[in-house]
N, C-alpha and C positions, 0 to 999 in steps of 0.2 A: 645207374647206381642210385642216384638221388630219388628216382621214382620208386625203386624197390624199398629204400629206407623209409620213404614217406608213408607207404601203405602198411608197414608192419604195425600191429596193434600196440598201443601205448603200454599195456600191461607186460607184453613180451619185451618191449624196449627197456622198461624199468628192470625187468628180471635180468636182462643181459648187462645193463649198466651196473648192477650190484653184484654181478657174478665173480667168482674166484675160479682158479683152475679146477677145483673139485666140483664146481657146478656146471662145467662145460658139457657134460653128457646130457644133462637136462635141457640146457638152453639150446644146444644144437639140435636136439630131437624136436623141440617145439618149433624152431625156425624151419627145419626141414619139412615138418608136417604142414606148416603154413604155406611154404613155397610150392609144395607138391600139388596144392589145390588152388594155385594162383596162376592163371593163364599168362600174365605178363612175364613171369619168371621163365616159363618154358619157352616163350618166344625169344627172350634175350639169349638163352642158352643155344637155341637153334641158330640165331643170328651169328653167334660166335663160333659155332662148330660145323655148320652145314657147308660142305664144299661148294655147293651151288651158290651160296650167299657170300662166300669168302671174297674179300677184296685183294687178297695176297696170292691168289692162284696164278698159274701160268696162263698166258693168253696169246695164241699164235697170231691172231689178227692185230692185236696191239703191238706185238713185236714187229710184224711186217710193216705196219704203218710207221713205226719209229725208224726202222731200217731204211725205208724209202726217203724219209726226211734226212737221214744221215747221208744217203747217196747223193741227194740234191745238194746238200752243203759241201760234200767232198768235191763234186763237179764244179762248184763255184770257188773252190780253194779255201772255203771256210772250215778249216780242219778242226778248230776248237769246238765248234758246234757239231760237226760231224762226229767227233769223239763222244760228245754228250749224248747224242741220239743213238749211236751204236751201243753205248753202255746201258741206256734206257731199254733198248731192244733186248739186250742180253739178260736183263733182269726179269723180263716177262716171257722170254722165248722158251717153249717146251724143249727139252733136250732130245726127245726121241722123234721129232718131226723133221721133214725135209722141205726145202724150198728150191724149186727147179732141179730136183733130183740130187740135191746136195744137203747134207746135214745143216739145218738152219743155224744152230749155235756155232758150229765150226766156221761157217761162212761169216757170221758176225764177228767172231774173234779175228779172222783174217782181215775183214774190213776195218776193224778198229786198229789192228796192227798197222795198217797202211796209214791211218790218220796219225797214230803215234809216231810213225817214222817221219812223216812230213813235219811234225812238230819237234823233231830231233830228240824224241824220247826213245832212244834206241833199245835200251834194256827192257823197257816196258813192251815195246813192239816185239822183241824176241820172245818174251814170256807168252804173249798172246798167240803168236804163231805156234809155239810148243803146245799150248792148250788146244788149239784147233787140230793139231796132228794127233793128239791123244784120242779125240773123238772121230777124226777122219784121216787116218794115216796115208791114204792114197791121194791126198789133196796136193796136186803139183804146185798150185799157187801159194799154198801155205809154206811149202818147202822153199820156194823162191823168195818169198817175203822174209822168211827166217834167215836165208843166206844174206839178204841185204842188211838186215839188222846185225847179224854176226860180223859182217864185213865192216860196218860202221863202228863197231865196238873193238875192232882189231882182232877178232877171233877168226883168222883167215882159214885155219885148218877146218874148223866147223863149217865155215861158209862154203868151202870147196865141197865138203861132204853133202851139205844141203843141196847144192846145185847139181851134183851128180845124181842124187836121188830124184830131184825135180826133173832132170833131163830124161831119166828112165820112165817117169810117169806121165810126162807131157805127150799128148797125142798129136797136136797140130805142128805143122812145119814151121810156121812163124814163131810159135812159142818156143820151139827147140832152138831156133836161131837166137832169140833174145837170151835164153839161158846160157847158150854156148858163148855168146859175146860177154856176158857178165863173168862167166867162168874164166875166160881167157884174161880178162882185165885183172881179176883177183890173183890169178897165178903169176902175173907179172909183178905183184907186190910182195913185200916181205914183212916179217914180224908177226909172231903168233902169241896169243895169250887166251886164257879161258875166262868165262864169266858165268856166275851162277844163274840157273834158270829161275829160281825162286829165292826170295829174300829169306834168310833164316829168321825165325821168330823167337827161338829160345836162347837164353844166355849160355855161352860156352865156357864161362869162367870156371877154372878148376881151383878157385880159392877154397881153402879148407875151413870147415865150420869149427868154431870154438866149442868144445864138448862140455865145459863146466857149467851147464845150465840144467835146472830141474824144476818140476812143478811141485809146489807145496801149498798147504792150507795156511792162509794168513788170518790173524785175529779179526781184522776189520773189513777185509775185501774178499773173503772167500779164497778160492784158488788163485794162485799167482805164480810167476816165474822168478826164481832166485838163482844166484850163482853159488856154487859150492867150491869154486876156486877163484883166485884173483883173475880178472879178465882185463887184458891190456886194451888201451885206447884203440878205437876203430875196428875192433875185432868183429867178424861176422858170426852171429850166434844163432841165426835161424834162417832157413830157406824152405819155402813151401809153395806148391801149386794149390790153387783153390779147390775146395771140395765141390763147389759149384760157383758159377759166375754168370753175369749177364751184362751186356752193354746197355747204357742208359739211352733212353729214347732220343734225346737231343743230339746224340753222337752217332746215330745209325748211318747217317749219310757221310760222315767224315772219318770214322774210325772202324777198324776191322772188328767184326762181331766175335772173333775168337781171341786173338792176341791183343786187341785193343790199341794197336799201333795205328798211326795215321794212315789212311788209305792212299795208295798210289793211284795214278791215272788209269792203270789197267786192273780195275777191280774185278773180283770173281764173285758172281751171285750164287745163292743157294741153287741146287739142282732142281728143286721141286716147289719152291715158293719164292715170292718176290720181296720178302722182308729184309733178311740180312745181306750184308756185303762183306767180302773178305779180301785180304791183301794178297792171298796166294791160294793155290789149290790145296796145299798142305793144311792151311787153316780151315778151308771149307770142309775138307774130309774129317779133320779132327773134331769139328764142331758137332758131328753126328749127322744130322740130315740124312739124305739119301746118298748112298755111296757113289762117288764119281765113276768108279770103275765099272759100275753097272751099265753105263752108257758107252764104254769104250768099245769101238768097233774092232773086231779081230781081223787082222790083216794077213793075207797069205803073201809071202815074199815072192817077188818076181824071180823067174828061173835063172836069169843071167846076172844076178847081183853077186858081188864078191862077198866072202864071209865077213870081211871087215865092215862093208857097207850094211849088210844085214844086221850085224851087231849094233851099228850106229843107229839104224832105224829103231831097233828094239829099245835102245837106251832112251831115245827121244820120246817114243810113243808109249812107254810103260810108265804108269803113274807111280808105282812103288810104295803106295800107302793104301791101307785098307782100314776103313773106319771101325770095322769089327775088332781090330787089334788095338784101338786107342782107349785110353782111360776116360776120355771125355765124350764118348759116343752118345750119352744120354742128354747132352745139353740142348740139342736142337731137334733130335730125331722125332720126338713126340709132338713137335710144334709145326712141322711142315707137311701135314697130311691134308692140305687144302683148307686148313682152318686159318682164322686170323685173330683168335683170342690173344696170342702173345703181343699183337700190335695194339690191343685195346686195354688190357689189364695193367695195373701198375707194375713197375719193375720188380719190387720185392715179392709180389704175388707170383709173377712168372718164375722168379728165382726159387720160390718155395716149390713150385711144380717140378723144376729141374732136380731139386734135392730129393723129392719123393720118388720120381722115376728112377733116379740113380740108385736109391736104396732098394727099390723093388727089383731092379736088375741084379744087384748084388745078391739078393735073396735067391733069385733064380739060378745064380752061379754057385750056390751052395752056402751062402751066408745064413746067419741065424736070423729068423724072423722076429724083429723087435719093433717097437714104436719108433718113429722117425726121430722124435725129440730125445729119445733115450740113446739112439745111435749117435746122434750129433754130440750129445753130452755137453751142451752149452747152457748158459744161464738164460733165464727168461724174466720178463717184467710184466706179465699179464695183469697181476694184481694192482700195479701202479698206473695202468693205462687209463686215459680219460674215458668217459662214457661214450663219446663219439668214436674213439678208436676201437673200443670193444665191439661196438655195433658194426663198424666197417670190417673188422676182422671176421666177424660171423658171416656177413653177407659175401665178402670176397672168397672166403674159404668154401662156402657152399657152391659158388659159381665155378671156382677152380676145380673142385671135385667133379662137377658135372662135365667140365671140359676134358678132364683126364679120363673120364669114363669112355669117351669117344676113342681114346687111344688104346686103352686096355680095360674093358669092363670088369674082367674077372679079378684084376689086381686093385681096383679102386671102387669098391662097393659104395653105393650111396647110403651111408649110415651115419649116425651121430658120432660113433667112435672115430671114424676117419675124418669127419669134419673137425672134431676136437683136436685131432692130431695136427691138422693143418693150422689151426688157430695157434696152438702152442709153438709150432714151427715159425709162424710169422712173428710171434713174440720174441723168439730167439734171434731171428734175422734182424729185428728192429734194434737189438742191443749188441749184436755180435758181428754183423756184416761190416766190411771195410770198403771204403771208397777208393777205387783204383784211379790214380791221377796221372796226368801228363802235363808237360810243360807246353804252354801256348805262347806264341809270339804275336804281338799286335799286328804286324804286317803280314802274317801268315807265311813268312819265309824262314828257311833255316838260317841261323845266325852266321852266315859266312862273313858278313861284314858288320857284326854286332856293334851297336853303339848305345849310348846312355839314353837315347830317346826311345829305344825299343822297349815296349811294355811287356814284361814277362809275368805270367801268372800260372798257378796250378789249376787245372781244370779237371773236374771229376768226369771220367768217361765210362766207368763201369762200377758195378756193385758185386762183391764176392764174399763168400764165407770161407774162412780159413780156420779149420778146427784147431790147429796148433797155435796160430797167431792170436786167436781170441783169448788165450790164456794169459796174455800179458795185460796187466792192469794199467789203469790210467794214472798219470801225474801231470800237473800243469808245469812241472819242472822235470821233464823226462830225462833218463840217462841212456835211453836207446832211441834209435830212429828207424822208422819203417819206410820203405820205398819199393817201387815196382819196376821190374824190367819185363816187358811183355805182360803176362798175367801172373808171373811169379813174384811172391812176396819175399823181400829180404829185410832182416832186422839186424842192426849193427849198433854196438855200444858207442856212445859219443863222449865218454869219459872213462877213466880207469875205474873199474868196479871191484870193490873188495869182496872177498869170500863172505857169503851169507847175506849180501845186499839184495834187495828186491830189484828186479829189472822192470822198469816201467816206461811205457811209451805214451805219447799224447794222442788222445781221441779227437783232437781238434784244437781246442783253446789252450794257450800257453801263457805263462807269465811274460809280460812285455807286449803280447798281442792284444789282450783285453785286460781290463781290471778284474779284480776278484769277483765282484757282483755279476759282471757279464759272463765270466767263465762258469761260475756256479749255475747260473740260470740256464745256459746252453746245455750243460751236462745233465741237469735235472730234467729238462724238457725232453732231451733225446734219449738219455740212458737211465733215467729214473733213480739217480743217486745224488746225494749231496757230497760234493768233493771235499775230502779232508786231507788232501795231499799237503806236503810241506809248504808249497806255494800258497795254498788257500788257508792253512791253519796258523801260519807264522807270519809275523811282520816282515816286509821286505820293501826296499826302496822303490822298486818298480810299481807295486800296487798303490803306494802312497802318492807318487808323482804322476802316474800314467794319465789321469784325467784331472789333475790338480790345477788350482788357480793361483795366481801370483798374489802375494801379500800386498796390501795397499800402503803399508808403512815404507817410507823411503829406505833404501839400502838393506832391506830384509829379504833374504832369499828363501824364506819359509814357504810352506804350502798351505792352501786352504782347500778343504774337501767339501763336496756337495753332500746332500743328505744321505743318498744311497751308499756312497763310498764310505761315509762316516760310520754307518751302521755295520758294514762288514768289517771295517778295520777295528771297531770297538770289540767285535766278537773275537777277533784274533788276540786281543789283549789277555783273554782268559788263559792263553797258552804262552804268553810272553814272559820270558825270564831274564830280560836284559839284553844288551847289545850283543853278547856272545852267542845268542840263539839265532842271529840273523843268518841268512843263507850264505854259503861259502863264496858264491860268485859275486855277491854284493860286497866287495872288499874295500870300497872307498869309504872309510869311516868319516872323513871330512864332509862328504856330500850328505851322509845320513844325519850328521850332527846339525848341519846348516838347515836342512829341510824340516826336520822334526825334532828339535832340541827338547821340547816338552816331553816327548815320548821316550827318547833315548837317554835323557840325563836325569829325569826325576825318579824318585823312589815310589811315588804313588801314581797310578795310571788311570784312576777312575774318571777324572775330568780332562784327560789329555785331548780327547777328540770332541771338542766342543764345536757344535755346528756353526759354520761360517766364521770360525776363529782360526788364526794362523797357528800352526803347530810349532812354530819356532819362537815367536814373540808374544803370541796370545792376542794380537790385535783383531778387532772385528772387521769383517769385510762384507760388503753388500754384493752377494752373488747374483741377485736378480739383475742388478744394473750391469754386472759383468757379462751375464748371459745375453742380455739385449744388445750389448756392444758387439759380442761375438757373432750374433745372428746377422747383423748388418755387414760385418766384414766378410762373412762366408759367401755372400752374394758374389763378390768379386773373385773369390777363390774358385767358385764353381764355374764362373765365366772363363777363367784361365784353363781349367780342366777341360772344358768343352773345346776351347781353342787348340789345346795340345792334341786332343783326340782328332781334330780336323786337320791338323798340320799347318794351319794358318794362324800366325800370332801377331795381331796388330800391336804396335808399340804401347798404346794406351791400356791394353789389357794387362801387359806385364807391369806397367807403372801402377795401376790400381791394385794389382795383386801384391806388389811390394809394400804399398801403404797398408793393406790389410794385414800383411805379415808383421809390420811394425806394431799395429794395434794388438794383434794376438800375443806378441811378445810382452806387451805391457799388462795384459789381462791374465793370460795363462802362465802357469809355472814354466820356467825355462826347459824343464825336462818333460813337459806334456807332449804326448805322442802326436797330437794334432799339429804342433809346430813342425815336427820332423816331416810329417806328410806334406805340409805346405811348402817347406824348404825343397822337398823333392820335386813337387810340381813345378816350382819356379826354375829349378835346375834343368828340368826337361825342356821348359820353354826357352831358356837361354841357349840350350844346345841347338834347338831348331832354328833359331835366328843367327847362329854362328858366333855367339858371344861366349866363348869357352871358359874364359877366366871367371866370369860371373857364375857360369854353370858350376865350375869347380868349387867356388866358395860356398854356394848353397848346398851342393852335394855333400861337402865335408861337414857342414853344420848339421845336416840331417843324420849323417853317420855318427857323429859325436853324441847326439841325443839317444839314438837307438842302441848304442853300445852300453849306455847306462841302464836302459830298460831291459835289454835281453842278455847282456854279458858280451864280452869281446869276441868269443869264439862260437857264437850261435850262427846257425845257417842263414838267418836273416841278414846278419852282417856280411856274410859271404856274398849274398845277392846284391847288397848295396855296394860292396867293394868292386863288383863287376862294373857297375855304372861309373864309379870313381876312376877306376883304372882305364876305362874306355875314354873318358874325357881327357885324362892325362896323356893317353896315347895320341889322341887327335892333336894335342898341343906339343907332342914330341918330348914330354917330360920323362926323364929317366927313372924318376921315382915310381912310375907306373909298374916297373918290374918288382919293386918292393911290395906294392899292394897286390899284384898278381900272385906273388909267392905266398902272401898271407891268405888270400882267398883260396888258393890251391890247397893249402894246409887245412882250411876249414872244410872244404868240400871233401877232402880225403877222410877227414874225421867222420863225416856223415855218410859218404858213399864208397869209401875205400877204392878198390880197383875199378869200380863202376862210375867214377865221377865224370869222366869224359863222355860216357854213354848217356848218362842221365841229363847232363847239362853241357851240350855242345859248345856254348860260348867259351868254355875253358880252353878248348883247343885253339880257337882263334886268338885269345889273349896270350897264350903261351907262345904262339908263332910270332905275333906282332911284337911282344916285349923282347924277344930274342934279337930282333932287328935293332933295338935301341942300345943293346949292350955293346 
């Protein structure tokens, strides 16, 4: 990429840098002409698309080598490593080749099922046996292994059927004896229940959507969503599957490439390339790729089988899903033809390719032939892009078009018009795609025994375009909340919304999370607009104190602002009409008066925000000295953070951090967010060393600050209350029930009926607090 950019003539670079959407036909034509006469470009395209050069193709020799290593580990009872090698072999094994007269992939599934069984992962073992039988229904070993897994799960009726089938197919006398012995043992047991073969990926909630939502044109933001009726608190107002989506590269080994849920031990690879991994056959088929059913061996039933047993075999060995009937078939189909460009190009470029292919498929099914960016009907920001971004868009669009030509030359002609279309699509993706996130736990375990030391964060796992979801405009003080279950987007109101009100979600930054200057900078860099939402246009307590310093004057609780914050808050004064214009959730008038008396009590505001002067008493404060003091204290805070991450907390580390906290309290304003963060770090450290009362005190101090910054019912407060309730539970405090009820109410506001699904610690806290009552 860098080599290509470096050889482009400077005159053409300048032309691209100055281009507008109307100039794209000319700039793309010039770049295409240059690349067509440049050997390095053609070599790059060949490297990306030539099946012989592809790094992601199937390889029988590599699969057999990994299988042999797996067998060696299994014989040594090293089942964990055996599992890894069998999974590696499955990823590279061609589906239509045999090994010792047996289907190689089916054999690998059976071998991995054996490892999973030894590791007591019985459901995963069951699923692998079922996958082996889809490809090789006459595999007696697979039926026997499936019976063992079903028996361990308590599915005795299925286990008996599995063994009866295995008994019919086994040819050796010793094998039949082993099967009969197992069958007799299971027949002596009682209790039967069923277990699903594949994990469901889709939400089955039948919650009704609120219908009082419409798209309108707004004076300052263009199109947006508004309510034409009153909408009650926590109502679900939007549900949508993505127009197209792609897993991010850093999550390919940990999350399903289709549903984006965390991968189980029994991963399912693509049938014809080695890039994506899936959590189930259903996801693998729905992703497009090559159809799993293409490789299913047709099995003629044995003559002496009963009708019931024939039906049982049919149910187990029939896939029941065909990719040609799925809406998502285009997502991976054009990427697994022995190429590896999806593994090399950036995620948003590959996502653009998926959207293009999907649109071309729709045209072939009778849709109207229109330009992609017109079909998507999304806003774009090409004119506001940096010179470097414009050049990258031109180069990547040309490369992507050449790659797509290998998939279908007739639908993707190498011309300036098609390249321009891709550039506009990339511009739309830049400002309209959404990051699909998942909850991540620091110890990589599900929170069965969640506690306050568990670090919980939201991790971006995928990028998707939602044509309906993109119509919701941004606000730093949103009244709706977006979240994901599998790949489906849900949007829910977080407050009662009056008819005619605009429905706004957060594109990332929010009041309380960052100050106004940071929020605006992030939004301008990523989305090319200057935020004028209520949080950025009007004075509020959070933005004033978020990064504020303590006044040097004794007994003054006023705030001193640095240069950048002062500049943004001065701009807000243009819209300030007195205390009554403050945001509704900032209801504590006493706090506002103490912090910024000059702003909220004087009639003239021109000189209120004097640099390095207290907004309450007007005293001068030396911020440079304060910042130097903070820098020294932060050294010990960082040491504490590293110690918490390692799980080993020496006494002197906590002692030094407490001293740093005292210094920060003297220099920073009491509601500065940094103090809350350090209080939280210290609370985690005390939890790790078993000093729960000290942990409780610091956790409460952190929550009290965050409540002022975010408001008492914000989702951030819910996350903090989980820590607080966990500490109280460990101490046996009955007040944990009150905090649990409060956080349940907050999570219900944001997630409704999905709260337990999105955040599993809620179920643990509910169960444990019930024991205290």
